[in-house]
N, C-alpha and C positions, 0 to 999 in steps of 0.2 A: 364892436371890435371883434374881428374874426379870431377863431381859435389859434391858427398859426401865429398871428401877431402876439396873442397872449402868451403862447408858449415861448416865443422868442424873448419877450420882455422878462418872463419868469427865469429863463435861462441866463439872461444878462444879469439880473438881480442876484441869482444864485452864484454866478461867477464872481461878482463883486464881493459878496459876503465871504466866499471861500478865500479869495485873495486877501481880503482885509483880515480874516482870521489867521491866515498863514503868516501875514506880516506881523501881527500882534504876538503870535506864538514865539517869535524870536526876540521879543523884548524882555528885558530883565524883570519887569513887573509881572509878566505871565509866569516866568520861572518861579518867582518868589511866592506865587499863590499856593504852590504845592511844596516847594523846597523851603519850608519856613525856617528850619535851623540854619541852613546855609545863608538865608536872607538875613537872619538876625546877626550872624557872624560878620557878614559883609558890611552891613550898616554900622555895626560897632567898630569895625576896622577903619572904615572911611572916616567916621567921626574922630577916631583917635589920631589918624594920619593928619587930618586937617587941624586938629587942636595942637598937635606937636610940630606942625609945619614940616612934615616929612615929605619925601618925594613920591615918585611913581609907585603904584601898586596895582596888581591885577584885580583887586577888588573894585577898581574904578572902571573896569571894562565890562561891557555887556556879557552876560553868561553865554549867550549863543555865539559870540565872537570867538570864544574858545572851543565850545563843545559841538557846535553845528558846522559841519564842513561847508565852506563857501560863504558863511555868514559875514565875515569881514568885507567881502566883495559885494555883499547884498545880492547874491544870485537868486534866481527864482527857485532853483532846486533846493537851496538852503531854507527858504521859507516853507516849502512843503515838507522838508525833513522835520522842521520844528513842529508843524501842524500834526504830522503823523506821530511824533513823540507824545504830543498832548492827547491825541485820540487813543493811542496805545495804553495810556494810563487811565483816562476817564471812562472809556467804554466798559471795562470790567467792573467799575463801581456800580453800574446799573443792575448787575446780577448779584443779589444778596448771597448767593451760594459761593461766590468767589471771594478770595482773600481781599482785604481792604488795602493791602500793600503789595499789589502786583509788581513784579520786576524789582523787588527790593534789593536783591543782590546783583542786579544788572548795572554795571557801571558804563557810563558813556565816556569813551576815551576822548582825548584832545587830539584831533588830527594834526599831524606835524605841519601840514600845509597852512593851517590857521596860525601856527606860531610864526612861520616864515613870512606871513603877510605883514607882520609888524617888525619882526626881528630879521631884517633883510640881510644882515651880516652873518647869519647863522651858518651859511654855507661858505661864504668867502673868508671869514675870519678864522684863522687857524687856532688862536688861543684867546682866552678871556683876558681883559685888561687887569693888571695887578690891583688897581684901585677898586675893582668890582668884587674882589675876593675878601673874605673875612680876615681879620688880623691873624688868626691861627693858620689859615691856608697860605697867607703871605709868608709866614714864618717858615713853614715847611716847604715852600718853593713849588707848589703845585702848578704845573702848566700842562694842560691836556690839548692834544691836537683835535680841536673841535670839528674841523672840516672833515677829517678822516672818519670820525665816528658818524657824522651825519650822512656822508656818502656811502657808508658801509651798508646801509639798509637797501641799496639798489640791487646788489647782487650777492649778498652773503647772508647774514643772520636773518634778515627780514623774510627770506624765502620760507623759513620755518616758523618764525615768531609773529607773523601777521595774524590778526584775528580772522580776517577773511581773505580768501584767495582772489585771483584776478576777476573771476566771473561772479563774485559775490557770495559764493557758497561758504558756509561756516567751516572752519578748520577744526575738526574734532580733536586734533592732537594738541590744541592750545588750551591752556588754563585761562578761562575767560574772566576769572576774578583777579588776574594779574595784568598789570599794564604791559603794553607792547614794549619789548626790550629796546626797540630802535626808534620809538617815538620820543619826542622831546620830554614828555612828562614821565618817562621812565627814569630819567635822571633828576629833572626838576619837578618835583611833585607840586601840583597846583597850589599857589599861595592862598587861593580862596578857600581851600579845604585843608589847610595845614593843621587846623585844630583837630581834625579827625584822626590824624596819624595812622592812616591805613584801615580804620574801622569802617564797617559797612552799615551796621545798625545805628540808629540815632542814639545820642547820649542823653542821660538824665540831665535835669536842670543843673544839679550840683556838678556833675562831670563836665557839662558844657562850659560853665563859668571857669572852672579850673583849667580845662584844656584850651580855652580861648586865651587866657593870660599866658599860659605856657607857650602857645603858638606865637604870640606877639614877641615874647622874649627871644624865641628862636629866629623869627624873621627879622627882628630889629638888629641882629648881629651884622646884617648887611644893609645898612641904612640907605644906600644909594638906590637899590632896585627892589628891595623887599621880596626877593625870590629865593626859595630854599636852595642851598648848595647841595650837590650830590653827597651822599654818605658813603662811607667805606663799604658798607654792605651793598649799596647800589653798584659800585664798581665791580664787586666780586661776582655779580650775576653773570658777567662774561669773563672777567679775569680770574678764572679758577684753575688755570694751568692745563686745561683740556683742549682738545681739538674741536673747533667749531667750523663747519663747512670745510674749507681747505686750509684753514689757518689755525695754528696753535696759539691760543691767547695766553700770554704769560700770567703767572699767578701773582696777584696783588696781596701779598702777605705782610701788610704794614706793621703788624704787631710783633712778628717773630723773625722776619727775614734779617739776617745780619750782613747781607751782601749789599754794600753801598751802591754798586753799579746797578743792581736791580731797582733800587729806590729812585735813581736818577732818571730812569725811563719815564716816570710820571712827575717826578719832582726835580727837574733840571736845575732849579735855583737853590736847592737845599745845599747847605755847606757841610763839609765833613765834620766840623766842630759841632754843629747842631745835631747831626746824625749820631755822633758819639755820645753827646749829652743825653739824647733820647734813649739810647741803648743802655747807658749807665743807670738812668732812672728806672728803666724797665727791670734791670737786674736787681735793683734794691726792692722793687715792688713784688718780684716773683721769687725772692730768696726763700729757701726752706727755713723752718723754725730753728734748725741746727746752725744756721748761718751760712750754709753752703749755697752757692749761687746755682739755682735750678733753671734759670731763664736762658736756655741756649739760643 
């Protein structure tokens, strides 16, 4: 066999190996080999969901389908993104002078395109269905214009809050440890990592067990989808009463605002009676020791 033929065969074999490795890198089994704590949580959650005959959960979706852009569509580029992520972690392990936990504080965001590949109504639907909300949110009448918030990323906030600019260069003005304000996971923190509650470093075994049970209790308040509902603090990232780009975003001061009309902007289903009841309760809780109402 001539050398050119041998080189050609070797090149074909190499390509096959690379493509096979790239495809395997986007499988959950490959992710679980390194992300052991996340794997333990996901397996525990799946077992509990099945035992209690609960519905859909993101723990039943492949890791890459959320974290690797294009993975739900099984694009070739997504396979190589997964492979490069594995290489980025494994290569530094060869050098004993390097840290054994490279990129520990580097978070992989969830591309909003991946969310939309399954949640097709995220752009079309203006509001969430009432039955998808927790009992507490149903009571306070929360209705958010979802479509307006999703489309806002195209020409307003996303101009500053994207991690990377259009040409792929890193934006130094962005806090890379914070989620993209206009990404889906900026409001809905990934259910698969709900037990972490924003922590970067791994938890101890005792902390992990406690956090796991607490995460289940939080997620189980929405038994239909098991997806975390945005918190008041999440809304205030933008609704702080300041100007953003060309628009002044009104202040979401749910705890202290006494103006019913302001509350109706986000809570159109809230009744005046319930609003007055909340304010009366707040007045009792914030009363000064002398008995004078200090909760304005």
